[in-house]
C-alpha positions in Angstrom: 25.1 -6.6 16.1 27.2 -8.0 13.2 29.0 -5.1 11.6 28.0 -6.3 8.1 24.2 -6.3 8.7 22.1 -3.4 7.5 18.7 -2.6 9.0 16.3 -0.4 7.1 12.8 0.8 8.2 10.4 1.5 5.3 9.9 5.2 5.3 6.5 4.8 3.8 5.2 2.4 6.5 3.2 3.3 9.5 -0.1 4.9 10.3 -2.3 6.3 7.6 -3.4 9.9 8.2 -6.9 8.8 9.4 -5.4 6.7 12.1 -2.8 9.3 13.0 -5.6 11.9 13.4 -7.7 9.5 15.5 -4.9 8.6 17.9 -3.9 12.3 18.3 -7.5 13.2 19.0 -7.8 10.4 21.6 -4.6 11.5 23.3 -5.7 15.1 23.4 -9.1 14.1 24.9 -7.4 11.9 27.5 -5.5 14.9 28.9 -8.9 16.5 29.8 -11.0 13.6 31.0 -10.8 10.9 33.7 -12.6 8.3 31.6 -12.8 7.8 27.8 -14.5 4.8 26.3 -13.6 3.6 22.8 -16.2 1.5 20.8 -13.9 -1.3 19.6 -10.1 -1.2 19.3 -9.0 2.2 18.1 -6.6 0.5 15.7 -6.1 -3.1 14.8 -2.8 -3.3 16.6 -2.7 -4.8 20.1 0.5 -3.1 21.1 -0.8 0.4 20.3 -4.1 -0.4 22.0 -2.3 -1.4 25.1 -0.2 1.8 25.1 -3.4 3.9 24.9 -5.2 1.8 27.5 -2.4 2.8 30.0 -3.3 6.4 29.3 -7.0 5.7 30.2 -8.6 4.7 27.0 -11.1 1.9 27.8 -12.2 -0.4 24.9 -15.8 -1.4 25.1 -18.2 -3.6 23.0 -21.6 -2.7 21.6 -23.1 -4.6 24.6 -21.2 -2.3 27.0 -22.3 0.7 25.0 -25.9 -0.2 25.6 -25.4 0.0 29.3 -23.7 3.5 29.3 -25.2 6.9 30.0 -23.8 10.3 30.5 -20.4 9.1 29.3 -17.8 10.0 26.7 -17.3 7.5 23.8 -14.7 7.7 21.1 -15.5 6.7 17.6 -12.5 5.4 15.8 -11.4 6.0 12.2 -13.4 3.0 10.9 -16.6 4.9 11.5 -20.0 3.8 12.9 -23.5 3.1 11.5 -26.3 5.7 12.1 -27.8 3.5 14.9 -24.8 4.3 17.1 -25.4 8.0 16.8 -29.1 7.5 17.5 -28.4 5.4 20.7 -25.9 8.0 21.9 -28.4 10.7 21.6 -31.0 8.7 23.5 -28.6 7.9 26.3 -27.0 11.4 26.5 -23.6 10.0 25.5 -21.0 12.5 24.3 -19.4 11.1 21.1 -15.9 12.1 20.2 -16.0 11.3 16.4 -12.7 10.5 14.7 -14.2 8.8 11.6 -11.6 9.0 8.8 -12.7 11.6 6.2 -12.3 9.0 3.4 -14.5 6.5 5.2 -17.1 9.3 6.0 -17.2 10.3 2.3 -17.8 6.6 1.4 -20.6 6.3 3.9 -22.3 9.3 2.3 -21.8 7.9 -1.2 -23.3 4.5 -0.2 -26.3 6.2 1.5 -26.9 8.1 -1.7 -26.6 4.9 -3.7 -29.0 3.1 -1.4 -31.7 5.8 -1.8 -31.3 5.5 -5.6 -31.5 1.7 -5.5 -34.6 1.7 -3.3 -36.6 3.5 -5.9 -35.7 1.0 -8.7 -35.6 -2.3 -6.9 -31.8 -2.3 -7.0 -29.0 -3.6 -4.8 -26.0 -2.1 -3.0 -23.1 -4.4 -2.9 -20.1 -3.9 -0.7 -16.8 -5.8 -1.3 -15.4 -6.2 2.2 -14.8 -8.3 5.2 -18.1 -9.3 6.9 -18.1 -8.1 10.5 -15.3 -5.6 10.0 -15.8 -2.3 11.8 -15.8 -0.2 8.7 -18.1 -2.6 6.8 -20.6 -2.5 9.7 -20.7 1.3 9.4 -21.1 1.1 5.6 -23.9 -1.4 5.9 -25.7 0.9 8.3 -26.1 3.5 5.6 -28.4 1.0 3.8 -30.5 0.0 6.8 -28.3 -3.1 6.8 -29.7 -4.2 3.4 -26.4 -4.1 1.5 -25.0 -7.4 0.2 -21.5 -7.9 1.6 -19.2 -10.2 -0.4 -15.6 -10.9 0.7 -14.4 -12.6 -2.5 -15.2 -13.2 -6.1 -16.5 -16.7 -5.2 -19.5 -15.1 -3.5 -20.8 -13.4 -6.6 -23.7 -15.8 -6.8 -25.2 -14.0 -3.8 -26.0 -11.1 -6.1 -29.0 -11.0 -8.4 -27.2 -10.0 -11.6 -30.5 -9.1 -13.4 -31.3 -6.2 -11.0 -29.7 -2.7 -10.9 -26.4 -2.8 -8.9 -24.2 -0.2 -7.2 -20.8 -1.7 -6.2 -18.5 -0.2 -3.6 -15.4 -1.5 -1.8 -14.2 -1.3 1.8 -11.4 1.3 1.7 -8.7 -1.2 2.7 -9.4 -4.1 0.3 -7.0 -5.3 -2.3 -7.1 -3.1 -5.4 -6.3 -6.1 -7.7 -9.0 -8.3 -6.2 -11.6 -5.5 -6.5 -10.7 -5.0 -10.2 -11.1 -8.7 -10.8 -14.5 -8.6 -9.2 -15.6 -5.5 -11.2 -14.6 -7.2 -14.5 -16.5 -10.4 -13.7 -19.6 -8.6 -12.6 -19.5 -6.3 -15.6 -19.4 -9.4 -17.9 -22.2 -11.2 -16.0 -24.4 -8.1 -16.1 -23.9 -7.7 -19.9 -24.6 -11.4 -20.4 -27.9 -10.9 -18.5 -28.7 -7.7 -20.5 -28.4 -5.6 -17.3 -27.1 -2.2 -18.3 -27.7 -0.7 -14.8 -24.4 -1.7 -13.1 -22.0 0.9 -11.7 -18.8 0.2 -9.8 -17.1 2.9 -7.8 -13.4 3.2 -7.0 -13.6 3.5 -3.2 -10.3 2.0 -2.1 -8.1 4.4 -0.2 -5.1 5.6 -2.3 -2.9 5.3 0.7 -3.6 1.5 0.8 -3.3 0.9 -3.0 -0.1 3.1 -3.2 1.5 1.1 -0.3 1.2 -2.1 -2.3 3.4 -0.6 -5.1 5.8 1.0 -2.6 6.2 -2.4 -0.9 7.5 -4.1 -4.1 10.4 -1.6 -4.3 11.2 -1.9 -0.6 11.0 -5.7 -0.5 13.3 -6.0 -3.5 15.9 -3.8 -1.8 16.5 -6.2 1.2 17.3 -9.9 1.9 14.5 -10.4 4.4 11.4 -8.4 5.3 10.0 -8.2 8.8 6.3 -7.3 8.4 4.8 -5.8 11.6 1.1 -5.9 12.0 -1.7 -6.7 14.3 -3.2 -10.1 13.5 -6.7 -8.6 13.1 -5.7 -6.0 10.6 -7.3 -6.5 7.2 -4.9 -4.1 5.7 -2.0 -5.9 7.3 -3.1 -9.3 5.9 -3.4 -7.9 2.4 -0.1 -6.0 2.4 1.8 -8.9 4.0 0.5 -11.3 1.4 1.4 -8.8 -1.3 4.9 -8.4 0.2 5.4 -12.2 0.4 4.7 -12.6 -3.3 7.6 -10.3 -4.0 9.9 -11.5 -1.3 9.2 -15.0 -0.1 11.5 -14.4 2.8 9.0 -12.3 4.7 8.2 -12.7 8.4 4.8 -11.7 9.8 5.2 -10.5 13.5 3.2 -8.5 16.0 6.1 -7.4 18.2 9.7 -8.3 19.0 8.7 -11.3 21.0 8.0 -13.1 17.8 11.6 -12.8 16.7 14.4 -15.4 17.1 18.1 -14.8 16.4 18.4 -17.8 14.1 15.9 -16.2 11.7 18.7 -13.9 10.5 21.6 -16.2 9.8 23.5 -15.3 6.6 21.4 -12.2 6.2 23.0 -8.9 5.1 20.1 -6.6 4.6 17.0 -6.6 6.9 13.9 -4.5 6.0 11.2 -3.5 8.5 7.8 -2.5 7.3 4.1 -2.7 8.4 0.5 -2.0 7.8 -1.3 1.3 7.9 -2.3 0.3 11.5 1.3 -0.2 12.6 2.9 2.5 14.7 6.4 3.7 13.7 7.6 3.6 17.3 7.0 -0.2 17.2 9.0 -0.7 14.1 11.8 1.4 15.6 11.6 -0.8 18.7 12.1 -3.9 16.6 15.1 -2.3 14.9 16.6 -1.7 18.3 16.0 -5.4 19.2 17.8 -6.5 16.1 20.8 -4.2 16.8 21.2 -5.7 20.3 20.6 -9.4 19.4 22.0 -10.3 16.0 
């Protein structure tokens, strides 16, 4: 490595506590069982999924789940809809539940909001990514009747004249959610609808990371942002980081790096999503030390 190049790993990067707890729980369980199934990727990071698969964690789909019986199935931090628990009971499947406490609390809030809206012909609206594991679990609390919108451009899918309870997926952009709330509030007032309530349900760990990233990005010449390609949190934080530091690279592992990316660079910063393991960022730092 060039003597004048400084490499810094963002001390605030890495797994959120919900993911840390889920992975720790899975590793503990794998010490005591020959076969543990996981309903979907335990975390949206292929490298970490591969590491755990070598320990015996087998990722399955919902179709696979339907065929199981007398098995152990791990529920990841994203949570699951009530139907998953019901099917497990019918098929005598032992669930190892590692739902993040923040997600679990949101599920309970949405369920309560749904019961309230049912009685007054209202609507539950979720600001989130359609088909995302967390959102599927949240929709399940409403018998899949919740309206899911992924951007402000889909606001016309909501009947602004009826009562509304608005929630957000925990990993969505705080800024985008605030913009949505402001617009919906204005539209409801224009429609003389006074029964609109929006709840702050974005995880503080995610919203705080955005602010922390600004400071970190401004302290280096180039940012290497490490994330799985399917991570919603990763996409949001990467885009936020790139607005601050245009010289930001999105990579999944060290195989995405090339020596020429770092010509005339004095300070390199390595950071990542809340689904990015610290060991992977450390591995990338080692690659840089050996190759540039």
